[in-house]
C-alpha positions, 0 to 999 in steps of 0.5 A: 500500500506504501507503494500504491500511495506514493505512485497517487501523490507522485502522479495521480491528480488529487481531485477533493477531500471530504469527511465522513464519520470518522473518517478522511477520504481524498480522491485521485484521479490516475489514468483511466481510474479513481483512487480513494484514499481513507484515513482516520481523521486526523492522522496519517496511517492509510487504513485502504485505497478504494479503486474505482472505474465508475463515475457513480463513485464520484458523487459523494465529491461533485460539489468538491471537485476542483479541475485544473485550469489549462 
């Protein structure tokens, strides 16, 4: 999981963050999929990384996503 997190940080595009219960979720876009990194709020330890491709997984982030301006 450490390698996955480094890859996301180095080559992924940070799209948004949100809270859910006692967790902090960070959404990245990379290639043709999305990655949602789950952490306990106020901690840096990663609990797990959820990968998905279906746009329905973005529903909780739509009001927070900021796309880069070109």
